[in-house]
Predicted model as a PDB file, atoms N, CA, C, CB and O in Angstrom, pLDDT in the B-factor column:
MODEL        1                                                                  
ATOM      1  N   MET A   1      -3.499  15.033  -5.634  1.00 71.00           N  
ATOM      2  CA  MET A   1      -4.397  14.936  -4.452  1.00 71.00           C  
ATOM      3  C   MET A   1      -3.839  14.293  -3.449  1.00 71.00           C  
ATOM      4  CB  MET A   1      -5.595  14.318  -4.690  1.00 71.00           C  
ATOM      5  O   MET A   1      -2.939  13.555  -3.850  1.00 71.00           O  
ATOM      6  N   GLU A   2      -4.055  14.261  -1.931  1.00 75.00           N  
ATOM      7  CA  GLU A   2      -2.974  13.626  -0.964  1.00 75.00           C  
ATOM      8  C   GLU A   2      -4.502  13.102  -0.314  1.00 75.00           C  
ATOM      9  CB  GLU A   2      -1.590  14.819   0.129  1.00 75.00           C  
ATOM     10  O   GLU A   2      -5.460  13.850  -0.119  1.00 75.00           O  
ATOM     11  N   VAL A   3      -4.462  11.651  -0.042  1.00 72.00           N  
ATOM     12  CA  VAL A   3      -5.019  10.646   0.920  1.00 72.00           C  
ATOM     13  C   VAL A   3      -4.474  10.453   2.135  1.00 72.00           C  
ATOM     14  CB  VAL A   3      -5.025   9.480   0.427  1.00 72.00           C  
ATOM     15  O   VAL A   3      -3.262  10.238   2.109  1.00 72.00           O  
ATOM     16  N   VAL A   4      -5.036  10.463   3.287  1.00 76.00           N  
ATOM     17  CA  VAL A   4      -4.391  10.006   4.471  1.00 76.00           C  
ATOM     18  C   VAL A   4      -4.910   9.068   4.961  1.00 76.00           C  
ATOM     19  CB  VAL A   4      -4.259  10.795   5.369  1.00 76.00           C  
ATOM     20  O   VAL A   4      -6.124   9.208   5.113  1.00 76.00           O  
ATOM     21  N   TYR A   5      -4.420   7.976   5.341  1.00 72.00           N  
ATOM     22  CA  TYR A   5      -5.124   6.635   5.937  1.00 72.00           C  
ATOM     23  C   TYR A   5      -4.297   6.603   7.398  1.00 72.00           C  
ATOM     24  CB  TYR A   5      -4.840   5.003   4.826  1.00 72.00           C  
ATOM     25  O   TYR A   5      -3.169   6.993   7.701  1.00 72.00           O  
ATOM     26  N   ASN A   6      -5.416   5.932   8.197  1.00 78.00           N  
ATOM     27  CA  ASN A   6      -4.769   5.516   9.541  1.00 78.00           C  
ATOM     28  C   ASN A   6      -4.622   4.137   9.487  1.00 78.00           C  
ATOM     29  CB  ASN A   6      -5.574   5.890  10.819  1.00 78.00           C  
ATOM     30  O   ASN A   6      -5.646   3.457   9.544  1.00 78.00           O  
ATOM     31  N   VAL A   7      -3.543   3.600   9.387  1.00 73.00           N  
ATOM     32  CA  VAL A   7      -3.352   2.171   9.360  1.00 73.00           C  
ATOM     33  C   VAL A   7      -1.890   1.973   9.804  1.00 73.00           C  
ATOM     34  CB  VAL A   7      -3.661   1.539   7.911  1.00 73.00           C  
ATOM     35  O   VAL A   7      -0.891   2.634   9.519  1.00 73.00           O  
ATOM     36  N   LYS A   8      -2.070   0.652  10.745  1.00 76.00           N  
ATOM     37  CA  LYS A   8      -0.843   0.156  11.223  1.00 76.00           C  
ATOM     38  C   LYS A   8      -0.622  -1.079  10.427  1.00 76.00           C  
ATOM     39  CB  LYS A   8      -0.840  -0.089  12.746  1.00 76.00           C  
ATOM     40  O   LYS A   8      -1.433  -1.891   9.981  1.00 76.00           O  
ATOM     41  N   TYR A   9       0.534  -1.029  10.365  1.00 72.00           N  
ATOM     42  CA  TYR A   9       1.103  -2.259   9.414  1.00 72.00           C  
ATOM     43  C   TYR A   9       2.517  -2.847   9.967  1.00 72.00           C  
ATOM     44  CB  TYR A   9       1.384  -1.673   7.756  1.00 72.00           C  
ATOM     45  O   TYR A   9       3.463  -2.063   9.895  1.00 72.00           O  
ATOM     46  N   LYS A  10       2.717  -3.874  10.400  1.00 74.00           N  
ATOM     47  CA  LYS A  10       3.854  -4.489  10.806  1.00 74.00           C  
ATOM     48  C   LYS A  10       4.775  -5.056  10.009  1.00 74.00           C  
ATOM     49  CB  LYS A  10       3.582  -5.277  11.513  1.00 74.00           C  
ATOM     50  O   LYS A  10       4.419  -6.212   9.779  1.00 74.00           O  
ATOM     51  N   PHE A  11       5.811  -4.788   9.467  1.00 71.00           N  
ATOM     52  CA  PHE A  11       6.681  -5.408   8.599  1.00 71.00           C  
ATOM     53  C   PHE A  11       7.280  -6.770   8.974  1.00 71.00           C  
ATOM     54  CB  PHE A  11       7.675  -4.529   8.376  1.00 71.00           C  
ATOM     55  O   PHE A  11       7.767  -6.988  10.083  1.00 71.00           O  
ATOM     56  N   LYS A  12       7.224  -7.554   8.116  1.00 74.00           N  
ATOM     57  CA  LYS A  12       7.809  -8.874   8.844  1.00 74.00           C  
ATOM     58  C   LYS A  12       9.305  -8.888   9.089  1.00 74.00           C  
ATOM     59  CB  LYS A  12       7.515 -10.168   7.977  1.00 74.00           C  
ATOM     60  O   LYS A  12       9.751  -9.434  10.098  1.00 74.00           O  
ATOM     61  N   ASP A  13      10.119  -8.286   8.172  1.00 72.00           N  
ATOM     62  CA  ASP A  13      11.569  -8.392   8.762  1.00 72.00           C  
ATOM     63  C   ASP A  13      11.941  -7.281   9.641  1.00 72.00           C  
ATOM     64  CB  ASP A  13      12.628  -8.437   7.660  1.00 72.00           C  
ATOM     65  O   ASP A  13      11.477  -6.151   9.491  1.00 72.00           O  
ATOM     66  N   ASN A  14      13.067  -7.709  10.880  1.00 67.00           N  
ATOM     67  CA  ASN A  14      13.119  -6.782  11.892  1.00 67.00           C  
ATOM     68  C   ASN A  14      14.629  -5.777  11.453  1.00 67.00           C  
ATOM     69  CB  ASN A  14      13.160  -7.703  13.490  1.00 67.00           C  
ATOM     70  O   ASN A  14      15.376  -5.300  12.307  1.00 67.00           O  
ATOM     71  N   GLU A  15      14.796  -5.644  10.158  1.00 72.00           N  
ATOM     72  CA  GLU A  15      15.726  -4.798   9.794  1.00 72.00           C  
ATOM     73  C   GLU A  15      15.408  -3.421  10.189  1.00 72.00           C  
ATOM     74  CB  GLU A  15      15.940  -4.916   8.472  1.00 72.00           C  
ATOM     75  O   GLU A  15      14.287  -2.952   9.996  1.00 72.00           O  
ATOM     76  N   THR A  16      16.422  -2.718  10.769  1.00 78.00           N  
ATOM     77  CA  THR A  16      16.213  -1.358  11.250  1.00 78.00           C  
ATOM     78  C   THR A  16      16.116  -0.343  10.007  1.00 78.00           C  
ATOM     79  CB  THR A  16      17.418  -0.956  12.242  1.00 78.00           C  
ATOM     80  O   THR A  16      16.929  -0.371   9.083  1.00 78.00           O  
ATOM     81  N   LYS A  17      15.114   0.491  10.072  1.00 77.00           N  
ATOM     82  CA  LYS A  17      14.969   1.514   8.653  1.00 77.00           C  
ATOM     83  C   LYS A  17      14.732   2.981   9.066  1.00 77.00           C  
ATOM     84  CB  LYS A  17      13.555   1.071   7.607  1.00 77.00           C  
ATOM     85  O   LYS A  17      14.282   3.235  10.183  1.00 77.00           O  
ATOM     86  N   THR A  18      14.873   3.434   8.649  1.00 84.00           N  
ATOM     87  CA  THR A  18      14.462   5.326   9.123  1.00 84.00           C  
ATOM     88  C   THR A  18      13.120   5.319   8.400  1.00 84.00           C  
ATOM     89  CB  THR A  18      15.749   6.947   8.302  1.00 84.00           C  
ATOM     90  O   THR A  18      12.592   4.583   7.567  1.00 84.00           O  
ATOM     91  N   LYS A  19      12.748   6.531   9.109  1.00 83.00           N  
ATOM     92  CA  LYS A  19      11.137   6.450   9.154  1.00 83.00           C  
ATOM     93  C   LYS A  19      11.003   7.008   7.725  1.00 83.00           C  
ATOM     94  CB  LYS A  19      10.242   7.448  10.483  1.00 83.00           C  
ATOM     95  O   LYS A  19       9.834   6.959   7.342  1.00 83.00           O  
ATOM     96  N   GLU A  20      11.805   7.490   6.885  1.00 87.00           N  
ATOM     97  CA  GLU A  20      11.364   7.907   5.459  1.00 87.00           C  
ATOM     98  C   GLU A  20      11.476   6.524   4.984  1.00 87.00           C  
ATOM     99  CB  GLU A  20      12.317   9.106   4.579  1.00 87.00           C  
ATOM    100  O   GLU A  20      10.556   6.510   4.166  1.00 87.00           O  
ATOM    101  N   GLU A  21      12.020   5.295   4.954  1.00 85.00           N  
ATOM    102  CA  GLU A  21      12.117   4.177   4.148  1.00 85.00           C  
ATOM    103  C   GLU A  21      11.222   3.434   4.597  1.00 85.00           C  
ATOM    104  CB  GLU A  21      13.297   3.549   4.073  1.00 85.00           C  
ATOM    105  O   GLU A  21      10.810   2.589   3.803  1.00 85.00           O  
ATOM    106  N   LEU A  22      10.627   3.459   5.930  1.00 82.00           N  
ATOM    107  CA  LEU A  22       9.833   2.663   6.142  1.00 82.00           C  
ATOM    108  C   LEU A  22       8.164   3.334   5.192  1.00 82.00           C  
ATOM    109  CB  LEU A  22       9.927   2.494   7.860  1.00 82.00           C  
ATOM    110  O   LEU A  22       7.237   2.733   4.648  1.00 82.00           O  
ATOM    111  N   LYS A  23       8.478   4.850   5.399  1.00 84.00           N  
ATOM    112  CA  LYS A  23       6.864   5.632   4.805  1.00 84.00           C  
ATOM    113  C   LYS A  23       7.158   5.065   3.323  1.00 84.00           C  
ATOM    114  CB  LYS A  23       6.660   7.877   4.869  1.00 84.00           C  
ATOM    115  O   LYS A  23       6.237   4.384   2.873  1.00 84.00           O  
ATOM    116  N   GLU A  24       8.257   5.224   2.508  1.00 88.00           N  
ATOM    117  CA  GLU A  24       8.320   4.959   1.141  1.00 88.00           C  
ATOM    118  C   GLU A  24       7.687   3.502   0.900  1.00 88.00           C  
ATOM    119  CB  GLU A  24       9.821   5.085   0.646  1.00 88.00           C  
ATOM    120  O   GLU A  24       6.783   3.340   0.080  1.00 88.00           O  
ATOM    121  N   LEU A  25       8.242   2.406   1.697  1.00 85.00           N  
ATOM    122  CA  LEU A  25       8.107   1.056   1.515  1.00 85.00           C  
ATOM    123  C   LEU A  25       6.616   1.030   1.802  1.00 85.00           C  
ATOM    124  CB  LEU A  25       9.065   0.121   2.427  1.00 85.00           C  
ATOM    125  O   LEU A  25       5.923   0.492   0.939  1.00 85.00           O  
ATOM    126  N   PHE A  26       5.954   1.571   2.973  1.00 85.00           N  
ATOM    127  CA  PHE A  26       4.448   1.373   3.007  1.00 85.00           C  
ATOM    128  C   PHE A  26       3.687   1.785   1.980  1.00 85.00           C  
ATOM    129  CB  PHE A  26       3.893   1.954   4.030  1.00 85.00           C  
ATOM    130  O   PHE A  26       2.800   1.107   1.462  1.00 85.00           O  
ATOM    131  N   ASN A  27       4.099   3.209   1.567  1.00 87.00           N  
ATOM    132  CA  ASN A  27       3.272   3.569   0.410  1.00 87.00           C  
ATOM    133  C   ASN A  27       3.532   2.603  -0.845  1.00 87.00           C  
ATOM    134  CB  ASN A  27       3.577   5.076   0.021  1.00 87.00           C  
ATOM    135  O   ASN A  27       2.523   2.318  -1.491  1.00 87.00           O  
ATOM    136  N   ARG A  28       4.445   2.197  -1.166  1.00 90.00           N  
ATOM    137  CA  ARG A  28       4.750   1.196  -2.366  1.00 90.00           C  
ATOM    138  C   ARG A  28       3.695   0.071  -2.015  1.00 90.00           C  
ATOM    139  CB  ARG A  28       6.486   0.559  -2.422  1.00 90.00           C  
ATOM    140  O   ARG A  28       2.911  -0.309  -2.885  1.00 90.00           O  
ATOM    141  N   LYS A  29       3.677  -0.433  -0.811  1.00 87.00           N  
ATOM    142  CA  LYS A  29       2.794  -1.545  -0.779  1.00 87.00           C  
ATOM    143  C   LYS A  29       1.367  -1.288  -0.631  1.00 87.00           C  
ATOM    144  CB  LYS A  29       3.165  -2.365   0.217  1.00 87.00           C  
ATOM    145  O   LYS A  29       0.509  -2.120  -0.925  1.00 87.00           O  
ATOM    146  N   LEU A  30       1.096   0.005  -0.122  1.00 88.00           N  
ATOM    147  CA  LEU A  30      -0.399   0.700   0.030  1.00 88.00           C  
ATOM    148  C   LEU A  30      -0.907   0.516  -1.366  1.00 88.00           C  
ATOM    149  CB  LEU A  30      -0.424   2.456   0.506  1.00 88.00           C  
ATOM    150  O   LEU A  30      -1.954  -0.060  -1.662  1.00 88.00           O  
ATOM    151  N   LEU A  31       0.026   1.119  -2.273  1.00 89.00           N  
ATOM    152  CA  LEU A  31      -0.380   1.360  -3.720  1.00 89.00           C  
ATOM    153  C   LEU A  31      -0.633   0.337  -4.645  1.00 89.00           C  
ATOM    154  CB  LEU A  31       0.518   2.057  -4.319  1.00 89.00           C  
ATOM    155  O   LEU A  31      -1.411   0.363  -5.598  1.00 89.00           O  
ATOM    156  N   ASN A  32       0.165  -0.644  -4.238  1.00 91.00           N  
ATOM    157  CA  ASN A  32       0.388  -1.929  -4.682  1.00 91.00           C  
ATOM    158  C   ASN A  32      -1.236  -2.878  -4.732  1.00 91.00           C  
ATOM    159  CB  ASN A  32       1.601  -2.572  -3.567  1.00 91.00           C  
ATOM    160  O   ASN A  32      -1.785  -3.524  -5.625  1.00 91.00           O  
ATOM    161  N   ILE A  33      -1.582  -2.575  -3.386  1.00 89.00           N  
ATOM    162  CA  ILE A  33      -2.964  -3.200  -2.709  1.00 89.00           C  
ATOM    163  C   ILE A  33      -4.069  -2.453  -3.584  1.00 89.00           C  
ATOM    164  CB  ILE A  33      -3.177  -2.818  -0.848  1.00 89.00           C  
ATOM    165  O   ILE A  33      -4.889  -3.066  -4.269  1.00 89.00           O  
ATOM    166  N   ILE A  34      -4.004  -1.069  -3.489  1.00 88.00           N  
ATOM    167  CA  ILE A  34      -5.295  -0.386  -4.264  1.00 88.00           C  
ATOM    168  C   ILE A  34      -5.066  -0.544  -5.534  1.00 88.00           C  
ATOM    169  CB  ILE A  34      -5.574   1.147  -4.045  1.00 88.00           C  
ATOM    170  O   ILE A  34      -6.157  -0.828  -6.028  1.00 88.00           O  
ATOM    171  N   MET A  35      -4.084  -0.516  -6.532  1.00 88.00           N  
ATOM    172  CA  MET A  35      -4.194  -1.132  -7.931  1.00 88.00           C  
ATOM    173  C   MET A  35      -4.516  -2.519  -8.035  1.00 88.00           C  
ATOM    174  CB  MET A  35      -2.989  -0.987  -8.644  1.00 88.00           C  
ATOM    175  O   MET A  35      -5.069  -2.841  -9.086  1.00 88.00           O  
ATOM    176  N   LYS A  36      -4.327  -3.311  -7.294  1.00 89.00           N  
ATOM    177  CA  LYS A  36      -4.867  -4.600  -7.217  1.00 89.00           C  
ATOM    178  C   LYS A  36      -6.289  -4.731  -7.145  1.00 89.00           C  
ATOM    179  CB  LYS A  36      -4.357  -5.220  -6.186  1.00 89.00           C  
ATOM    180  O   LYS A  36      -6.935  -5.480  -7.878  1.00 89.00           O  
ATOM    181  N   LEU A  37      -6.718  -4.076  -6.351  1.00 87.00           N  
ATOM    182  CA  LEU A  37      -8.536  -3.972  -5.934  1.00 87.00           C  
ATOM    183  C   LEU A  37      -8.902  -3.076  -7.168  1.00 87.00           C  
ATOM    184  CB  LEU A  37      -9.078  -3.002  -4.104  1.00 87.00           C  
ATOM    185  O   LEU A  37      -9.882  -3.489  -7.789  1.00 87.00           O  
ATOM    186  N   GLU A  38      -8.368  -2.035  -7.610  1.00 86.00           N  
ATOM    187  CA  GLU A  38      -8.946  -1.441  -8.684  1.00 86.00           C  
ATOM    188  C   GLU A  38      -9.078  -2.074  -9.942  1.00 86.00           C  
ATOM    189  CB  GLU A  38      -8.370  -0.420  -8.874  1.00 86.00           C  
ATOM    190  O   GLU A  38     -10.106  -1.936 -10.605  1.00 86.00           O  
ATOM    191  N   ASN A  39      -7.787  -2.997 -10.456  1.00 85.00           N  
ATOM    192  CA  ASN A  39      -7.931  -4.226 -11.333  1.00 85.00           C  
ATOM    193  C   ASN A  39      -9.054  -5.011 -11.410  1.00 85.00           C  
ATOM    194  CB  ASN A  39      -7.059  -5.069 -11.052  1.00 85.00           C  
ATOM    195  O   ASN A  39      -9.790  -5.109 -12.392  1.00 85.00           O  
ATOM    196  N   GLN A  40      -9.184  -5.626 -10.243  1.00 84.00           N  
ATOM    197  CA  GLN A  40     -10.118  -6.664  -9.792  1.00 84.00           C  
ATOM    198  C   GLN A  40     -11.487  -5.923 -10.039  1.00 84.00           C  
ATOM    199  CB  GLN A  40      -9.863  -7.160  -8.172  1.00 84.00           C  
ATOM    200  O   GLN A  40     -12.319  -6.544 -10.700  1.00 84.00           O  
ATOM    201  N   GLU A  41     -11.780  -4.794  -9.628  1.00 77.00           N  
ATOM    202  CA  GLU A  41     -13.168  -3.887  -9.989  1.00 77.00           C  
ATOM    203  C   GLU A  41     -13.401  -3.809 -11.321  1.00 77.00           C  
ATOM    204  CB  GLU A  41     -13.142  -2.385  -9.533  1.00 77.00           C  
ATOM    205  O   GLU A  41     -14.488  -3.975 -11.874  1.00 77.00           O  
ATOM    206  N   LEU A  42     -12.093  -3.489 -11.956  1.00 75.00           N  
ATOM    207  CA  LEU A  42     -12.611  -3.013 -13.429  1.00 75.00           C  
ATOM    208  C   LEU A  42     -12.808  -4.513 -14.162  1.00 75.00           C  
ATOM    209  CB  LEU A  42     -11.310  -1.880 -14.377  1.00 75.00           C  
ATOM    210  O   LEU A  42     -13.548  -4.576 -15.143  1.00 75.00           O  
ATOM    211  N   GLY A  43     -12.134  -5.714 -13.669  1.00 75.00           N  
ATOM    212  CA  GLY A  43     -12.346  -6.799 -14.323  1.00 75.00           C  
ATOM    213  C   GLY A  43     -13.803  -7.296 -13.967  1.00 75.00           C  
ATOM    214  O   GLY A  43     -14.397  -7.948 -14.825  1.00 75.00           O  
ATOM    215  N   LEU A  44     -14.400  -7.041 -12.798  1.00 73.00           N  
ATOM    216  CA  LEU A  44     -15.658  -7.351 -12.620  1.00 73.00           C  
ATOM    217  C   LEU A  44     -16.875  -6.642 -13.419  1.00 73.00           C  
ATOM    218  CB  LEU A  44     -15.785  -7.198 -11.346  1.00 73.00           C  
ATOM    219  O   LEU A  44     -17.985  -7.017 -13.795  1.00 73.00           O  
ATOM    220  N   ASN A  45     -16.147  -5.455 -13.498  1.00 71.00           N  
ATOM    221  CA  ASN A  45     -17.032  -4.434 -14.208  1.00 71.00           C  
ATOM    222  C   ASN A  45     -17.273  -4.728 -15.766  1.00 71.00           C  
ATOM    223  CB  ASN A  45     -16.356  -2.989 -14.064  1.00 71.00           C  
ATOM    224  O   ASN A  45     -18.282  -4.332 -16.350  1.00 71.00           O  
ATOM    225  N   ASN A  46     -16.279  -5.441 -16.367  1.00 66.00           N  
ATOM    226  CA  ASN A  46     -16.127  -5.605 -17.670  1.00 66.00           C  
ATOM    227  C   ASN A  46     -17.024  -6.910 -18.214  1.00 66.00           C  
ATOM    228  CB  ASN A  46     -14.617  -5.722 -17.914  1.00 66.00           C  
ATOM    229  O   ASN A  46     -17.602  -7.147 -19.275  1.00 66.00           O  
ATOM    230  N   SER A  47     -16.843  -7.674 -16.891  1.00 56.00           N  
ATOM    231  CA  SER A  47     -17.459  -9.029 -17.334  1.00 56.00           C  
ATOM    232  C   SER A  47     -19.302  -9.336 -17.274  1.00 56.00           C  
ATOM    233  CB  SER A  47     -16.687 -10.129 -16.273  1.00 56.00           C  
ATOM    234  O   SER A  47     -19.759 -10.421 -17.632  1.00 56.00           O  
TER     235      SER A  47                                                      
ENDMDL                                                                          
END                                                                             
């Protein structure tokens, strides 16, 4: 399944990265956020 988000994110560091590197980094950050939210939701449902 593919999900497309229209999100703007400004990275804190000013290192120059390729578009692919930025995409990969952004996807990891986004996935991390989604997983945290999912875990919180599961925790709320179980209590």
